[in-house]
One Martini backbone bead per residue (centre of mass of N, CA, C, O) as a GRO file, in nm:
protein
  118
    1MET     BB    1   0.716  -1.517  -0.032
    2GLU     BB    2   0.960  -1.401   0.158
    3GLN     BB    3   1.059  -1.478   0.481
    4GLU     BB    4   1.272  -1.228   0.521
    5LEU     BB    5   1.034  -1.004   0.547
    6VAL     BB    6   0.971  -1.164   0.820
    7SER     BB    7   0.949  -1.162   1.140
    8ALA     BB    8   0.893  -1.326   1.429
    9GLU     BB    9   0.646  -1.099   1.485
   10GLY     BB   10   0.525  -1.030   1.181
   11LYS     BB   11   0.709  -0.812   1.072
   12ASN     BB   12   0.885  -0.594   0.897
   13SER     BB   13   1.238  -0.637   0.833
   14ARG     BB   14   1.197  -0.420   0.604
   15ALA     BB   15   1.191  -0.171   0.406
   16VAL     BB   16   0.945   0.019   0.232
   17LEU     BB   17   0.935   0.070  -0.131
   18CYS     BB   18   0.925   0.217  -0.413
   19GLN     BB   19   0.956   0.082  -0.723
   20ARG     BB   20   1.034   0.350  -0.889
   21CYS     BB   21   1.179   0.581  -0.656
   22SER     BB   22   1.261   0.465  -0.356
   23CYS     BB   23   1.065   0.549  -0.163
   24ARG     BB   24   0.990   0.568   0.171
   25VAL     BB   25   0.704   0.414   0.328
   26LEU     BB   26   0.845   0.210   0.536
   27SER     BB   27   0.970   0.097   0.808
   28ALA     BB   28   1.108  -0.115   0.995
   29GLY     BB   29   0.875  -0.286   1.227
   30VAL     BB   30   0.546  -0.148   1.154
   31ALA     BB   31   0.432  -0.402   1.002
   32THR     BB   32   0.184  -0.638   0.931
   33LEU     BB   33   0.115  -0.948   0.813
   34THR     BB   34  -0.150  -0.990   0.571
   35LYS     BB   35  -0.454  -1.167   0.458
   36ARG     BB   36  -0.624  -1.016   0.176
   37GLU     BB   37  -0.872  -0.963  -0.055
   38LEU     BB   38  -0.774  -0.736  -0.305
   39HIS     BB   39  -0.880  -0.486  -0.542
   40LEU     BB   40  -0.658  -0.337  -0.764
   41PRO     BB   41  -0.555  -0.121  -0.960
   42SER     BB   42  -0.366  -0.042  -1.187
   43MET     BB   43  -0.081   0.107  -1.238
   44ARG     BB   44  -0.071   0.474  -1.178
   45LYS     BB   45  -0.157   0.774  -1.166
   46LYS     BB   46  -0.340   0.959  -0.946
   47SER     BB   47  -0.534   1.111  -1.143
   48SER     BB   48  -0.654   0.845  -1.278
   49LEU     BB   49  -0.771   0.718  -1.013
   50ALA     BB   50  -0.983   0.959  -0.933
   51GLU     BB   51  -1.186   0.940  -1.193
   52GLY     BB   52  -1.357   0.665  -1.181
   53SER     BB   53  -1.271   0.459  -1.351
   54SER     BB   54  -1.238   0.137  -1.517
   55PRO     BB   55  -0.985  -0.027  -1.427
   56ASP     BB   56  -0.782  -0.248  -1.419
   57SER     BB   57  -0.751  -0.537  -1.209
   58GLU     BB   58  -0.615  -0.681  -0.908
   59LEU     BB   59  -0.552  -0.965  -0.713
   60LEU     BB   60  -0.454  -0.924  -0.368
   61VAL     BB   61  -0.327  -1.080  -0.059
   62GLU     BB   62  -0.053  -0.941   0.036
   63HIS     BB   63   0.000  -0.743   0.332
   64TRP     BB   64   0.063  -0.450   0.487
   65LEU     BB   65  -0.035  -0.354   0.822
   66VAL     BB   66  -0.171  -0.036   0.927
   67HIS     BB   67  -0.315   0.166   1.209
   68ASP     BB   68  -0.148   0.441   1.127
   69MET     BB   69  -0.082   0.710   0.915
   70PHE     BB   70   0.185   0.797   1.090
   71THR     BB   71   0.377   0.555   1.017
   72PHE     BB   72   0.442   0.678   0.761
   73GLU     BB   73   0.676   0.826   0.575
   74ASN     BB   74   0.543   0.796   0.264
   75VAL     BB   75   0.220   0.900   0.159
   76GLY     BB   76  -0.065   0.891  -0.053
   77PHE     BB   77  -0.394   1.008  -0.147
   78THR     BB   78  -0.686   0.969  -0.277
   79LYS     BB   79  -0.964   1.029  -0.363
   80ASP     BB   80  -1.261   0.926  -0.328
   81VAL     BB   81  -1.372   0.589  -0.401
   82GLY     BB   82  -1.622   0.587  -0.257
   83SER     BB   83  -1.496   0.408   0.039
   84ILE     BB   84  -1.203   0.472  -0.103
   85LYS     BB   85  -0.846   0.493  -0.053
   86TYR     BB   86  -0.562   0.524  -0.221
   87LEU     BB   87  -0.234   0.434  -0.233
   88VAL     BB   88   0.060   0.637  -0.277
   89CYS     BB   89   0.317   0.785  -0.386
   90ALA     BB   90   0.451   1.087  -0.271
   91ASP     BB   91   0.657   1.150  -0.507
   92CYS     BB   92   0.535   0.993  -0.798
   93GLU     BB   93   0.218   0.900  -0.774
   94VAL     BB   94   0.222   0.590  -0.784
   95GLY     BB   95  -0.053   0.347  -0.838
   96PRO     BB   96  -0.159   0.145  -0.624
   97ILE     BB   97  -0.006   0.028  -0.311
   98GLY     BB   98  -0.297   0.070  -0.176
   99TRP     BB   99  -0.551   0.061   0.096
  100HIS     BB  100  -0.853   0.253   0.218
  101SER     BB  101  -1.122   0.228   0.439
  102LEU     BB  102  -1.368   0.443   0.566
  103GLU     BB  103  -1.484   0.211   0.753
  104GLU     BB  104  -1.170   0.135   0.823
  105LYS     BB  105  -0.998   0.369   0.983
  106SER     BB  106  -0.732   0.170   1.101
  107ASN     BB  107  -0.682   0.047   0.791
  108PHE     BB  108  -0.366  -0.015   0.614
  109TYR     BB  109  -0.277  -0.126   0.289
  110VAL     BB  110   0.026  -0.299   0.152
  111ALA     BB  111   0.126  -0.430  -0.132
  112LEU     BB  112   0.384  -0.644  -0.189
  113GLU     BB  113   0.357  -0.635  -0.521
  114ARG     BB  114   0.400  -0.285  -0.509
  115VAL     BB  115   0.674  -0.330  -0.372
  116ARG     BB  116   0.985  -0.284  -0.210
  117HIS     BB  117   1.289  -0.419  -0.040
  118GLU     BB  118   1.559  -0.309   0.220
   0.00000   0.00000   0.00000
């Protein structure tokens, strides 16, 4: 991970954008870098994520953590998949770019490897 992505306060120093369509997901300075091992399905359209099939998954460790869903500029959510909602781009619906557990009501994770920064 590039050190220039994290401010001295541990926040994102750049805006977080969708890799595919460049939609702004988070503004700069609103998310905290955290490390947590999360398995996310391979990137695909929102409709196929919610079908509950067993897609290939990827273990991702570095995430931007947001505690309020209203912090996002643009983000979409899949239907519940067990106790999880996946975060997708609100414009092109590709994802998951992140993860939200219904059991952890105030934690929203956006995987650094699934977004780009500007």
